DRENDO-1510 file (C-alpha; in Angstrom, 1 decimal, always signed):
<recs>
REC; n; res; u; v; w
REC; 1; UNK; +0.7; +0.0; +0.1 .
REC; 2; UNK; +0.8; +3.5; -0.8 .
REC; 3; UNK; +2.6; +5.1; +2.2 .
REC; 4; UNK; +1.7; +2.2; +4.5 .
REC; 5; UNK; +5.4; +3.5; +6.9 .
REC; 6; UNK; +3.4; +7.1; +7.2 .
REC; 7; UNK; +0.4; +5.7; +9.0 .
REC; 8; UNK; +1.6; +6.0; +12.6 .
REC; 9; UNK; -0.4; +4.6; +14.8 .
REC; 10; UNK; -3.8; +6.8; +14.1 .
REC; 11; UNK; -6.0; +4.5; +12.7 .
REC; 12; UNK; -7.7; +6.8; +10.7 .
REC; 13; UNK; -4.7; +7.7; +8.3 .
REC; 14; UNK; -4.3; +3.9; +8.6 .
REC; 15; UNK; -7.8; +3.4; +6.9 .
REC; 16; UNK; -7.1; +6.4; +4.9 .
REC; 17; UNK; -4.0; +4.5; +3.1 .
REC; 18; UNK; -5.9; +1.4; +2.9 .
REC; 19; UNK; -8.8; +2.6; +1.1 .
REC; 20; UNK; -7.1; +5.2; -0.7 .
REC; 21; UNK; -4.4; +2.3; -1.5 .
REC; 22; UNK; -6.7; +0.6; -3.7 .
REC; 23; UNK; -6.5; +3.0; -6.3 .
REC; 24; UNK; -3.0; +2.9; -7.2 .
REC; 25; UNK; -4.0; -1.2; -7.9 .
REC; 26; UNK; -6.4; -0.6; -9.7 .
REC; 27; UNK; -6.8; +0.0; -13.7 .
REC; 28; UNK; -6.9; +3.8; -15.0 .
REC; 29; UNK; -10.5; +3.5; -16.5 .
REC; 30; UNK; -11.7; +2.1; -12.7 .
REC; 31; UNK; -10.2; +5.1; -10.9 .
REC; 32; UNK; -11.5; +7.7; -13.7 .
REC; 33; UNK; -15.0; +6.0; -14.0 .
REC; 34; UNK; -14.6; +6.0; -9.3 .
REC; 35; UNK; -13.7; +10.0; -10.0 .
REC; 36; UNK; -16.9; +10.7; -11.5 .
REC; 37; UNK; -19.0; +8.4; -9.4 .
REC; 38; UNK; -17.6; +10.5; -6.3 .
REC; 39; UNK; -18.0; +13.9; -7.7 .
REC; 40; UNK; -21.2; +13.4; -9.6 .
REC; 41; UNK; -22.3; +10.2; -10.4 .
REC; 42; UNK; -24.4; +9.6; -6.8 .
REC; 43; UNK; -25.4; +13.1; -6.4 .
REC; 44; UNK; -27.3; +12.5; -10.1 .
REC; 45; UNK; -28.8; +9.2; -8.8 .
REC; 46; UNK; -29.4; +10.7; -5.4 .
REC; 47; UNK; -32.0; +13.2; -7.6 .
REC; 48; UNK; -33.1; +10.4; -9.8 .
REC; 49; UNK; -34.1; +8.6; -6.8 .
REC; 50; UNK; -35.9; +11.3; -6.0 .
REC; 51; UNK; -38.1; +11.4; -8.8 .
REC; 52; UNK; -38.6; +8.0; -8.5 .
REC; 53; UNK; -39.9; +8.7; -5.0 .
REC; 54; UNK; -42.4; +11.4; -5.8 .
REC; 55; UNK; -43.8; +9.2; -8.6 .
REC; 56; UNK; -44.6; +6.5; -6.1 .
REC; 57; UNK; -46.0; +8.2; -3.1 .
REC; 58; UNK; -47.8; +10.7; -5.0 .
REC; 59; UNK; -50.2; +7.5; -6.1 .
REC; 60; UNK; -50.8; +6.6; -2.0 .
REC; 61; UNK; -53.9; +8.2; +0.0 .
REC; 62; UNK; -51.7; +9.9; +2.0 .
REC; 63; UNK; -49.4; +11.2; -0.4 .
REC; 64; UNK; -49.2; +15.1; +0.8 .
REC; 65; UNK; -47.7; +13.7; +3.7 .
REC; 66; UNK; -44.9; +11.5; +2.1 .
REC; 67; UNK; -44.3; +14.4; -0.7 .
REC; 68; UNK; -43.9; +16.7; +2.5 .
REC; 69; UNK; -41.5; +14.4; +3.4 .
REC; 70; UNK; -39.4; +14.0; +0.2 .
REC; 71; UNK; -39.6; +18.2; +0.1 .
REC; 72; UNK; -38.2; +18.4; +3.1 .
REC; 73; UNK; -34.8; +15.8; +1.8 .
REC; 74; UNK; -33.1; +18.3; +0.0 .
REC; 75; UNK; -33.9; +21.3; +2.6 .
REC; 76; UNK; -32.1; +19.2; +5.0 .
REC; 77; UNK; -29.3; +18.9; +2.7 .
REC; 78; UNK; -28.7; +22.4; +2.2 .
REC; 79; UNK; -29.4; +23.6; +6.0 .
REC; 80; UNK; -26.7; +21.0; +6.7 .
REC; 81; UNK; -24.0; +22.1; +4.3 .
REC; 82; UNK; -24.7; +25.7; +6.0 .
REC; 83; UNK; -23.9; +24.2; +9.3 .
REC; 84; UNK; -21.2; +22.5; +7.9 .
REC; 85; UNK; -19.1; +26.2; +6.9 .
REC; 86; UNK; -18.5; +27.4; +10.8 .
REC; 87; UNK; -17.7; +23.7; +11.5 .
REC; 88; UNK; -14.8; +23.9; +8.8 .
REC; 89; UNK; -13.8; +27.1; +9.7 .
REC; 90; UNK; -13.5; +26.4; +13.4 .
REC; 91; UNK; -11.8; +22.7; +12.8 .
REC; 92; UNK; -9.5; +23.8; +9.7 .
REC; 93; UNK; -8.5; +20.4; +9.3 .
REC; 94; UNK; -5.9; +20.1; +6.0 .
REC; 95; UNK; -6.9; +18.0; +3.4 .
REC; 96; UNK; -5.1; +14.2; +3.7 .
REC; 97; UNK; -2.7; +14.8; +0.8 .
REC; 98; UNK; -1.6; +18.2; +3.0 .
REC; 99; UNK; +0.1; +16.3; +5.6 .
REC; 100; UNK; +0.8; +12.9; +4.0 .
REC; 101; UNK; +2.6; +11.5; +1.0 .
REC; 102; UNK; +2.4; +9.2; -1.4 .
REC; 103; UNK; -1.5; +9.5; -1.8 .
REC; 104; UNK; -3.3; +8.7; -4.9 .
REC; 105; UNK; -5.2; +12.0; -5.9 .
REC; 106; UNK; -8.0; +11.0; -7.8 .
REC; 107; UNK; -9.6; +14.8; -8.1 .
REC; 108; UNK; -6.9; +18.1; -7.6 .
REC; 109; UNK; -7.4; +21.6; -6.9 .
REC; 110; UNK; -9.4; +20.7; -3.7 .
REC; 111; UNK; -8.0; +23.6; -1.4 .
REC; 112; UNK; -10.5; +23.9; +1.3 .
REC; 113; UNK; -11.0; +22.1; +4.1 .
REC; 114; UNK; -11.3; +18.8; +4.7 .
REC; 115; UNK; -13.8; +18.5; +7.8 .
REC; 116; UNK; -16.8; +17.6; +7.4 .
REC; 117; UNK; -17.2; +16.1; +3.8 .
REC; 118; UNK; -19.5; +17.9; +1.7 .
REC; 119; UNK; -20.6; +15.7; -0.4 .
REC; 120; UNK; -21.0; +13.1; +3.1 .
REC; 121; UNK; -23.1; +15.9; +4.5 .
REC; 122; UNK; -25.3; +16.2; +1.1 .
REC; 123; UNK; -25.9; +12.7; +0.4 .
REC; 124; UNK; -26.7; +11.2; +4.3 .
REC; 125; UNK; -29.1; +13.9; +4.8 .
REC; 126; UNK; -30.9; +13.2; +1.6 .
REC; 127; UNK; -30.8; +9.6; +2.3 .
REC; 128; UNK; -32.3; +10.1; +5.6 .
REC; 129; UNK; -34.9; +13.0; +4.4 .
REC; 130; UNK; -36.2; +10.3; +1.5 .
REC; 131; UNK; -36.3; +8.0; +4.6 .
REC; 132; UNK; -38.8; +10.2; +6.1 .
REC; 133; UNK; -41.0; +9.9; +3.0 .
REC; 134; UNK; -40.8; +6.2; +2.6 .
REC; 135; UNK; -38.9; +3.7; +4.0 .
REC; 136; UNK; -37.7; +1.6; +0.8 .
REC; 137; UNK; -36.4; +4.7; -1.3 .
REC; 138; UNK; -34.9; +6.1; +1.7 .
REC; 139; UNK; -32.6; +2.7; +3.2 .
REC; 140; UNK; -31.5; +3.0; -0.9 .
REC; 141; UNK; -30.8; +6.6; -0.7 .
REC; 142; UNK; -28.9; +5.8; +2.6 .
REC; 143; UNK; -26.8; +2.6; +0.6 .
REC; 144; UNK; -25.5; +5.9; -2.0 .
REC; 145; UNK; -24.5; +7.9; +0.8 .
REC; 146; UNK; -22.4; +5.4; +2.5 .
REC; 147; UNK; -20.9; +4.5; -1.2 .
REC; 148; UNK; -20.5; +8.4; -1.5 .
REC; 149; UNK; -18.1; +8.2; +1.7 .
REC; 150; UNK; -16.3; +5.4; +0.5 .
REC; 151; UNK; -15.6; +7.1; -3.0 .
REC; 152; UNK; -14.3; +10.4; -1.0 .
REC; 153; UNK; -11.8; +8.8; +0.8 .
REC; 154; UNK; -10.8; +6.4; -1.6 .
REC; 155; UNK; -10.0; +9.7; -4.4 .
REC; 156; UNK; -7.8; +10.6; -1.6 .
REC; 157; UNK; -9.7; +13.9; -0.9 .
REC; 158; UNK; -10.7; +13.3; +2.3 .
REC; 159; UNK; -9.8; +11.4; +6.2 .
REC; 160; UNK; -12.6; +8.5; +6.9 .
REC; 161; UNK; -13.6; +10.5; +10.1 .
REC; 162; UNK; -14.6; +13.4; +7.4 .
REC; 163; UNK; -17.3; +11.2; +6.1 .
REC; 164; UNK; -18.5; +9.7; +9.3 .
REC; 165; UNK; -18.9; +13.2; +10.8 .
REC; 166; UNK; -20.7; +14.2; +7.4 .
REC; 167; UNK; -22.7; +11.3; +7.7 .
REC; 168; UNK; -23.2; +12.2; +11.2 .
REC; 169; UNK; -24.4; +15.9; +10.9 .
REC; 170; UNK; -26.2; +14.9; +7.6 .
REC; 171; UNK; -28.7; +12.7; +9.7 .
REC; 172; UNK; -28.2; +14.9; +13.0 .
REC; 173; UNK; -30.3; +18.3; +10.6 .
REC; 174; UNK; -32.4; +15.5; +8.7 .
REC; 175; UNK; -34.6; +14.0; +11.8 .
REC; 176; UNK; -34.2; +16.7; +14.6 .
REC; 177; UNK; -35.5; +19.6; +12.3 .
REC; 178; UNK; -38.1; +17.3; +10.5 .
REC; 179; UNK; -40.7; +17.4; +13.3 .
REC; 180; UNK; -41.0; +21.1; +12.8 .
REC; 181; UNK; -40.4; +21.0; +9.1 .
REC; 182; UNK; -42.9; +18.4; +8.8 .
REC; 183; UNK; -45.8; +20.3; +10.4 .
REC; 184; UNK; -45.3; +23.5; +8.2 .
REC; 185; UNK; -44.8; +21.3; +5.0 .
REC; 186; UNK; -47.4; +18.8; +5.2 .
REC; 187; UNK; -50.3; +21.3; +5.1 .
REC; 188; UNK; -48.6; +23.2; +2.3 .
REC; 189; UNK; -48.6; +19.7; +0.4 .
REC; 190; UNK; -52.5; +18.9; +1.2 .
REC; 191; UNK; -53.4; +22.6; +0.0 .
REC; 192; UNK; -51.3; +22.2; -3.0 .
REC; 193; UNK; -53.2; +19.0; -3.7 .
REC; 194; UNK; -56.2; +20.2; -3.2 .
REC; 195; UNK; -56.0; +22.6; -6.2 .
REC; 196; UNK; -57.2; +21.7; -9.8 .
REC; 197; UNK; -53.8; +22.7; -11.3 .
REC; 198; UNK; -51.2; +21.9; -9.0 .
REC; 199; UNK; -52.5; +19.2; -7.5 .
REC; 200; UNK; -51.2; +16.3; -9.3 .
REC; 201; UNK; -47.9; +16.8; -8.4 .
REC; 202; UNK; -48.4; +16.1; -5.0 .
REC; 203; UNK; -51.0; +13.7; -5.7 .
REC; 204; UNK; -52.6; +11.6; -8.5 .
REC; 205; UNK; -55.7; +12.1; -9.7 .
REC; 206; UNK; -57.1; +8.4; -8.6 .
REC; 207; UNK; -55.5; +8.3; -5.6 .
REC; 208; UNK; -57.0; +11.8; -4.5 .
REC; 209; UNK; -60.2; +10.8; -6.1 .
REC; 210; UNK; -60.0; +7.8; -3.3 .
REC; 211; UNK; -58.8; +9.8; -0.6 .
REC; 212; UNK; -62.2; +11.8; -1.2 .
REC; 213; UNK; -64.3; +8.6; -1.5 .
REC; 214; UNK; -63.4; +7.5; +1.6 .
REC; 215; UNK; -63.5; +10.6; +4.1 .
REC; 216; UNK; -66.7; +11.2; +2.2 .
REC; 217; UNK; -68.4; +7.7; +2.6 .
REC; 218; UNK; -70.2; +7.9; +5.9 .
REC; 219; UNK; -72.2; +11.1; +4.5 .
REC; 220; UNK; -72.6; +9.2; +1.0 .
REC; 221; UNK; -73.9; +5.9; +2.4 .
REC; 222; UNK; -76.7; +8.2; +4.9 .
REC; 223; UNK; -77.4; +10.2; +1.8 .
REC; 224; UNK; -78.1; +6.9; +0.2 .
REC; 225; UNK; -80.2; +5.1; +2.9 .
REC; 226; UNK; -83.9; +4.9; +3.9 .
REC; 227; UNK; -83.9; +8.7; +4.1 .
REC; 228; UNK; -82.9; +8.9; +0.2 .
REC; 229; UNK; -85.3; +5.6; -0.1 .
REC; 230; UNK; -88.1; +7.5; +1.6 .
REC; 231; UNK; -87.6; +10.5; -0.8 .
REC; 232; UNK; -87.3; +9.1; -4.3 .
REC; 233; UNK; -90.4; +6.8; -3.7 .
REC; 234; UNK; -93.1; +6.8; -6.2 .
REC; 235; UNK; -96.7; +6.4; -4.7 .
REC; 236; UNK; -99.1; +4.1; -6.9 .
REC; 237; UNK; -102.8; +5.1; -7.4 .
REC; 238; UNK; -104.8; +2.7; -5.7 .
REC; 239; UNK; -107.1; +0.6; -7.9 .
REC; 240; UNK; -111.0; +0.8; -8.0 .
REC; 241; UNK; -112.8; -1.4; -5.1 .
REC; 242; UNK; -109.8; -0.9; -3.1 .
REC; 243; UNK; -109.2; +0.9; -0.1 .
REC; 244; UNK; -108.5; +4.1; -0.8 .
REC; 245; UNK; -110.2; +4.6; -4.1 .
REC; 246; UNK; -112.3; +7.2; -5.4 .
REC; 247; UNK; -115.4; +4.8; -5.5 .
REC; 248; UNK; -114.9; +4.5; -1.6 .
REC; 249; UNK; -114.4; +7.8; -1.1 .
REC; 250; UNK; -117.5; +8.2; -2.9 .
REC; 251; UNK; -119.7; +6.1; -0.9 .
</recs>
């Protein structure tokens, strides 16, 4: 492995060299693929996963609350990145290739501080935010976030603890602020769902009709009950010779 002699007794640095050392032994095309995946690919996959999740949850009767959770995912990621700005300025940890030689750095030009990883923070906040909306898609998003963290260390631009710190920050923001965010976003999503033009962006028309039918079920049943039958009953004139006929009245 490249630079193993420089790791000392620090497990963070040792793990950095172990993971990044895979890049030295890998084919050139694989390193280029990992570079693109770590910089752009996983973020693009996250965006596609969110679109897929939105298309799926809007068909549910509780779509407004699920869509509200999905909207919260990128908002949580943005807030987490803002929180990371003072953290980076306070810690001021240099990039690993600044203090440790022999690393295979796949992305050049990284001159800012290392702790915590923006990519890991962003990916995990989106993944956990999606988990609030839908567990299946959320688990897939969390899996992509873990892969993002591995790629950042593989590329030689972050320590493993930078990645772990990003995971913790993204998770904390997405979960701790979720109750307040959902309390604000869910009524807004329901209001949009009830509108004619934008409603389909929150809830599919068939799901909206089904939900309204279920809500108005008792009233509909009452409207078609005994009272409704009495209101639509037609009376027939009695036949001659039967009680209530004109002849009986004349007599």
